[in-house]
C-alpha positions in Angstrom: -11.3 77.8 95.1 -10.7 76.9 91.4 -12.3 79.4 89.0 -14.4 78.3 86.0 -11.6 79.3 83.7 -8.8 77.4 85.5 -8.7 73.9 84.3 -5.9 71.4 84.5 -6.1 68.1 82.7 -2.7 67.5 81.1 -0.5 64.7 82.3 1.8 67.0 84.3 3.3 65.8 87.6 1.3 66.9 90.6 4.1 69.2 91.6 3.7 71.0 88.3 0.0 71.0 88.9 0.5 72.9 92.1 2.6 75.6 90.3 0.4 75.9 87.2 -3.1 75.6 88.6 -2.4 77.1 92.0 -3.5 74.2 94.2 -3.8 70.5 94.5 -7.4 69.1 94.1 -9.2 68.8 97.4 -10.0 65.2 96.8 -6.3 64.2 97.0 -6.0 65.3 100.6 -9.4 64.0 101.7 -9.2 60.5 100.2 -8.7 57.6 102.5 -5.4 55.9 101.6 -4.2 58.9 99.6 -1.0 60.7 100.5 1.4 63.3 99.4 3.2 60.5 97.6 0.1 60.1 95.4 -0.2 63.8 94.8 3.4 64.8 94.6 5.2 67.7 96.2 3.1 70.4 97.8 0.0 68.2 98.5 -2.0 69.4 101.4 -5.4 68.4 102.8 -8.1 70.9 101.8 -10.9 71.9 104.2 -13.8 71.2 101.8 -15.5 67.9 101.6 -17.2 66.6 98.5 -21.0 66.6 98.3 -21.1 63.3 96.4 -18.5 60.6 95.9 -19.0 58.0 93.1 -16.8 55.0 92.0 -16.7 54.7 88.2 -16.3 51.5 86.3 -17.0 50.0 82.9 -16.5 46.7 81.2 -15.8 44.4 84.1 -16.7 41.4 81.9 -17.5 39.0 84.7 -16.8 35.5 83.5 -17.9 32.3 85.4 -14.8 30.6 84.2 -12.5 27.7 84.9 -9.2 28.9 83.4 -9.5 32.4 81.8 -6.5 34.5 82.8 -8.3 37.9 83.1 -9.4 37.2 86.7 -12.5 39.3 86.2 -14.2 38.3 89.5 -11.1 39.1 91.7 -10.5 42.4 90.0 -14.2 43.5 90.3 -14.1 42.7 94.0 -10.9 44.6 94.4 -12.4 47.6 92.7 -15.5 47.5 94.9 -13.3 47.3 98.0 -11.4 50.3 96.9 -14.6 52.2 96.5 -15.6 51.1 100.0 -12.3 52.4 101.3 -13.0 55.7 99.5 -16.4 55.9 101.1 -18.3 56.1 97.8 -21.9 57.1 97.9 -22.6 55.1 94.7 -20.9 52.9 92.1 -21.6 53.6 88.4 -20.9 50.8 86.0 -21.3 51.7 82.3 -22.1 48.3 80.9 -20.7 44.9 80.0 -21.1 43.5 83.5 -21.2 40.0 82.0 -18.6 38.8 79.5 -20.9 36.3 77.6 -24.2 37.8 78.4 -25.2 34.9 80.7 -27.6 35.0 83.6 -25.0 33.1 85.7 -22.4 35.9 85.1 -24.9 38.6 86.2 -25.6 36.5 89.3 -21.9 36.2 90.0 -21.5 40.1 89.8 -24.4 40.5 92.2 -22.9 38.0 94.7 -19.6 40.0 94.7 -21.5 43.2 95.2 -23.4 41.7 98.2 -20.1 40.3 99.6 -18.5 43.8 99.6 -21.7 45.8 100.3 -24.1 43.5 102.3 -27.6 44.9 102.4 -26.4 47.8 100.2 -24.1 49.2 102.9 -20.4 50.1 103.1 -18.2 48.6 105.8 -18.9 51.7 107.9 -22.6 51.1 107.8 -23.4 53.9 105.4 -25.6 53.2 102.3 -24.1 52.8 98.8 -26.2 53.0 95.7 -25.8 50.6 92.7 -25.9 52.5 89.3 -25.5 49.7 86.8 -26.3 49.9 83.1 -26.2 46.9 80.8 -24.0 46.8 77.7 -23.9 44.9 74.5 -22.1 41.9 76.0 -25.0 41.7 78.5 -27.9 42.1 76.1 -26.5 41.8 72.6 -27.3 38.1 72.3 -23.7 37.2 71.8 -23.5 34.2 74.1 -24.1 31.6 71.4 -21.4 33.3 69.2 -18.5 33.1 71.7 -16.8 29.8 71.6 -15.2 30.5 75.0 -18.6 30.8 76.7 -19.1 27.0 76.9 -15.4 26.1 77.0 -14.6 28.1 80.0 -17.9 28.1 81.9 -18.0 26.3 85.3 -21.5 25.2 84.2 -21.5 24.1 80.5 -25.3 24.6 80.5 -25.0 28.3 81.4 -24.4 29.2 77.8 -28.0 28.1 77.1 -29.3 30.8 79.5 -28.4 34.2 78.1 -29.9 37.3 79.7 -31.4 38.5 76.4 -33.5 35.4 76.0 -35.1 35.7 79.4 -37.6 38.2 80.9 -35.0 40.9 81.5 -37.0 42.9 84.1 -37.8 39.7 86.0 -34.1 38.6 85.9 -32.9 42.0 87.1 -35.5 42.1 89.9 -34.6 38.6 91.0 -30.8 39.2 91.0 -30.6 42.8 92.2 -33.9 43.2 94.0 -34.9 46.4 92.1 -37.1 47.3 89.2 -35.6 47.6 85.7 -36.6 49.6 82.6 -34.7 50.5 79.4 -34.0 54.0 80.7 -34.0 54.7 84.5 -33.5 57.7 86.7 -31.9 57.3 90.2 -31.1 60.0 92.7 -28.2 59.9 95.1 -27.8 62.6 97.7 -29.8 65.0 95.6 -28.0 64.3 92.3 -29.8 62.6 89.4 -28.4 59.8 87.3 -29.9 58.7 84.0 -29.0 55.0 83.2 -29.6 53.9 79.6 -29.4 50.2 79.1 -28.3 48.6 75.8 -31.3 47.5 73.8 -32.3 43.9 74.3 -30.7 41.9 71.5 -29.3 45.1 70.2 -27.0 43.2 67.9 -23.3 43.5 66.9 -21.5 46.3 65.1 -19.9 49.3 66.9 -22.4 52.1 66.4 -24.0 54.4 69.0 -27.3 52.7 69.6 -30.3 55.1 70.0 -32.0 55.0 73.3 -35.8 55.5 73.0 -37.2 57.8 75.7 -33.8 59.3 76.4 -34.7 62.9 75.7 -37.7 62.7 78.0 -35.6 61.1 80.8 -32.9 63.8 80.5 -35.4 66.5 80.6 -36.9 65.0 83.8 -33.5 64.6 85.4 -32.4 68.1 84.6 -34.4 69.7 87.4 -31.9 72.5 88.1 -29.8 74.0 85.3 -27.4 75.4 88.0 -26.7 71.9 89.2 -25.0 69.0 87.3 -26.6 65.6 86.7 -25.2 62.5 85.2 -25.8 60.1 82.4 -24.4 56.7 81.3 -24.8 54.5 78.2 -22.5 51.7 77.3 -21.5 52.4 73.7 -20.1 56.0 73.4 -21.2 58.8 71.2 -18.4 58.1 68.8 -17.6 61.5 67.6 -16.3 62.2 71.2 -13.5 59.8 70.8 -10.1 61.1 69.6 -9.7 58.8 66.6 -13.3 59.2 65.4 -14.7 61.6 63.0 -16.3 64.6 64.7 -18.9 64.6 62.0 -20.3 61.5 63.5 -21.7 63.6 66.3 -24.4 64.9 64.0 -25.5 61.4 63.2 -26.1 60.5 66.8 -29.6 60.7 68.2 -28.2 60.4 71.7 -25.8 63.2 71.1 -28.6 65.5 70.0 -30.5 64.7 73.2 -27.5 65.4 75.3 -26.7 68.7 73.7 -29.9 70.1 75.2 -28.3 69.8 78.6 -25.0 71.5 79.0 -24.9 70.6 82.7 -24.9 66.9 82.1 -21.7 64.8 82.6 -21.9 61.6 80.4 -20.0 58.4 81.1 -19.4 56.0 78.3 -17.9 52.5 78.3 -17.3 49.8 75.6 -13.9 51.0 74.2 -11.8 50.1 77.3 -10.0 53.4 77.1 -6.6 53.8 78.7 -7.3 56.5 81.3 -3.8 57.9 80.8 -5.2 59.4 77.6 -6.2 63.0 78.2 -8.6 63.0 75.3 -10.9 60.6 77.1 -12.2 63.7 78.7 -14.3 65.5 76.0 -16.1 68.7 76.1 -18.4 70.4 73.6 -22.0 71.3 74.2 -21.8 69.0 77.2 -19.0 67.0 78.9 -18.2 63.3 78.5 -15.8 60.9 79.9 -14.7 57.6 78.3 -14.2 55.2 81.2 -11.4 52.6 81.4 -12.0 48.9 81.9 -11.0 46.8 84.9 -10.5 43.9 82.5 -8.2 44.9 79.7 -7.2 48.1 77.9 -8.0 49.0 74.3 -5.4 51.4 73.0 -5.7 54.1 70.4 -5.3 53.0 66.8 -2.4 53.9 64.5 0.5 52.5 66.5 2.6 49.4 65.6 1.6 47.7 68.9 -2.0 49.0 69.1 -4.5 46.6 70.5 -6.5 46.7 67.3 -4.9 45.5 64.0 -6.4 48.3 62.0 -3.6 50.8 62.5 -1.9 52.9 59.9 -5.4 54.0 59.0 -7.0 52.1 56.1 -3.9 50.0 55.5 -4.5 46.5 56.7 -0.8 45.4 56.2 0.7 43.0 58.7 2.3 44.9 61.6 5.8 44.1 62.7 4.9 44.1 66.4 2.7 42.1 68.8 0.1 44.2 70.5 0.8 45.7 73.9 0.0 43.2 76.6 -3.3 44.9 77.5 -4.6 41.9 79.5 -2.5 43.2 82.4 -4.4 46.5 82.6 -6.7 47.2 85.5 -8.1 50.7 85.7 -10.9 52.6 87.3 -12.0 56.2 88.1 -13.4 58.0 91.1 -15.6 61.2 91.1 -15.8 63.8 93.8 -18.6 66.4 93.3 -18.1 69.8 94.9 -20.3 72.9 94.8 -18.2 74.5 92.0 -16.4 71.6 90.3 -16.2 67.9 89.7 -12.8 66.1 90.4 -12.2 62.9 88.4 -9.3 60.7 89.6 -7.8 58.0 87.4 -6.3 54.9 89.0 -4.3 51.8 88.1 -5.7 49.3 90.5 -3.2 46.6 89.4 -0.5 48.6 91.1 -2.6 50.8 93.4 -1.3 54.1 92.0 -2.6 57.2 90.1 -2.6 57.1 86.3 -2.1 60.9 86.2 -3.3 64.1 87.8 -7.0 64.5 88.5 -9.2 66.1 85.9 -11.1 69.1 87.2 -14.4 70.1 85.5 -15.8 73.5 86.5 -19.6 73.6 87.2 -22.3 73.8 86.3 -21.8 73.7 82.5 -19.0 73.7 79.9 -17.0 76.9 79.7 -14.6 75.5 77.1 -11.7 75.0 79.5 -12.0 71.2 79.3 -12.1 71.1 75.5 -9.2 69.3 73.8 -8.2 72.6 72.0 -8.0 74.5 75.3 -6.0 71.8 77.1 -3.7 71.3 74.1 -2.9 75.0 74.2 -1.6 74.6 77.8 0.1 71.3 77.3 3.8 70.7 77.3 5.6 68.1 75.2 7.4 65.3 77.0 11.2 65.1 76.9 13.7 62.4 77.3 16.2 62.6 80.1 19.7 64.0 79.3 21.9 61.4 77.6 19.0 59.1 76.6 20.2 56.6 74.1 18.8 54.8 71.0 20.0 51.3 69.9 19.2 49.3 66.8 19.7 45.5 66.2 18.9 43.3 63.4 17.7 39.7 63.8 14.8 37.2 63.3 11.5 37.8 65.0 7.7 37.3 64.6 5.5 40.0 63.1 1.9 40.5 64.1 0.9 37.8 61.6 3.1 35.4 63.6 5.4 34.9 60.7 9.2 34.8 61.4 10.9 37.5 59.4 14.0 39.7 59.3 13.6 42.7 61.5 15.4 45.7 62.9 14.4 46.4 66.5 15.0 50.0 67.8 15.3 50.3 71.6 15.2 53.3 73.8 14.2 54.3 77.4 10.9 55.9 78.4 10.5 59.7 78.6 9.2 60.2 82.1 7.4 63.1 83.6 9.8 65.7 85.0 10.2 69.5 85.4 6.5 70.0 84.7 6.6 68.0 81.5 4.3 65.0 81.1 5.1 61.3 80.7 5.2 60.4 77.1 2.0 59.0 75.7 3.7 57.4 72.7 6.8 57.7 70.5 7.5 58.5 66.9 10.4 56.5 65.4 11.8 57.6 62.1 14.0 55.6 59.7 16.0 57.4 57.0 18.7 56.4 54.6 20.4 57.8 51.5 17.6 58.2 48.9 15.1 56.7 51.3 12.5 57.9 53.8 11.5 59.2 56.1 9.6 56.1 57.2 7.7 56.9 60.4 6.3 54.5 62.9 4.4 55.2 66.1 4.6 52.9 69.1 3.3 52.8 72.7 5.5 52.1 75.7 5.5 48.6 77.0 3.4 49.4 80.1 1.4 52.3 78.7 -1.6 51.2 80.7 0.2 51.1 84.1 0.9 54.0 86.5 4.2 55.7 85.6 6.3 54.3 88.4 5.6 50.9 87.0 6.4 51.7 83.4 10.2 51.4 83.5 10.9 48.9 80.7 12.7 50.1 77.6 10.5 50.8 74.6 11.0 49.0 71.3 9.8 49.6 67.7 10.3 47.1 64.9 10.9 47.5 61.2 10.6 44.7 58.6 13.4 44.0 56.1 11.0 44.5 53.3 10.3 48.0 54.6 13.9 49.2 54.5 16.4 49.8 51.7 18.6 46.8 51.0 22.4 47.2 51.6 22.3 50.8 52.9 22.9 52.1 56.4 19.7 53.2 58.0 19.5 55.8 60.8 16.8 55.8 63.4 15.7 58.7 65.6 13.0 58.9 68.2 10.7 61.7 69.4 8.4 61.4 72.5 4.8 62.7 72.1 1.9 63.6 74.3 -1.7 62.6 73.5 -2.1 65.9 71.5 0.6 64.9 69.0 3.0 67.5 70.4 6.6 66.2 70.2 9.7 66.6 72.3 13.3 66.7 71.1 14.5 63.7 69.2 17.3 61.4 70.4 19.6 59.4 68.2 20.5 58.5 65.7 21.1 54.8 66.0 22.5 53.3 62.8 21.8 49.9 61.3 24.7 49.0 59.0 22.5 47.0 56.6 24.0 43.6 57.5 21.3 41.2 58.6 21.7 38.7 61.4 20.2 35.3 62.0 20.2 35.9 65.8 17.0 36.6 67.7 15.9 40.2 67.2 14.9 40.6 70.9 17.7 41.5 73.3 18.1 42.6 76.9 19.2 46.2 77.1 
């Protein structure tokens, strides 16, 4: 049994987990299709069985499309079939079911659900509950604003039928066969779920949208303070995200309502979080999880190849690197609820492999062991393998603004998990020269959003000619880092001699 004070959430190997936390989570041994290869050395089947099993999704962005490359429908079906294999009691989807907010897209999602779970039953005949909440893409009234809605729709007239312009309760009832209200409570195997839908025509922006009636619904669902219950809304309480200001918590009406219930576990969507990021599990007065997307990954800010352009905070200069190819990301989570803990598994369904060790949340309420500070204190910094190398090459390449410029590309291998140390979350590359620097850049690995066994490509970081001193040798060193900004030992230096080449900057290493 795992005590309330023994929490493991760092990106250690499962073998290290066994030595640090004293056991492998029960859920690894009991999951269909799971094996010791998934868990690592020392994995054994545990005798306990979960009291509740829930598949966790967000941002599937179903698109009734002709030629979009994201394959939203195929991936959604694959996710549901995985949950069927895992014998889930329910599937929670934290918003953005539809990509363009069209009734046709919601109908498509329902067809896929019924294909996998006819009459609301798994392939073994047992019931499975649908726990869907609508997001801003569903109800924000965006369909008319998205040029791809008409361009890629199999039915060009579908763009004229957004969900938000219809009778939403009637549409929901007609598609899913159940009643709809802005905030709903459902019960699965004795556990309550509060589903807060995005407001109809809630508009754009990125803010945490207040949910009227939420406080009353939470109070009603919190029938037993010794037992957990669950909540979902699409847009997150923003102060719970690692790159957001914690002061934003006090501005959130939803956060205030949640703090009255320490035994609630909240699930948020919208930000397409890479579930390899340990800080997607947040704990304060309550516990929250930022769910990944089955569609594409949204990386943290502040890296040269971040998904968002606004990195190097508040400095909108052109970046030297294209963004990480996040369109190839396919992630989900799975929750096992036991009498004394909740186990949260993270999975790369593109490659059918774990994204990292399971998170274990002691019950019934926060004891501080899942807070970022507590986990950072136990975390180890990643390290490169012995004899890891760094190389630097000058040449011509495109920056983020698609302009061809002179660049130096710094290459190095990944820092994998080993000897109890985690896989690197990102890397810090530093340029120095006589009378210059240090100039520091941060970069994600090429396949940061895939399971580690499939992240084998070398990493690269680019520097523009206008960023470096002219005519001087420049040295580059690299340090791996975990998600808490704890750094391993540096490798290098690689030296650029200051002579620029007209060859292509990209090379095979």
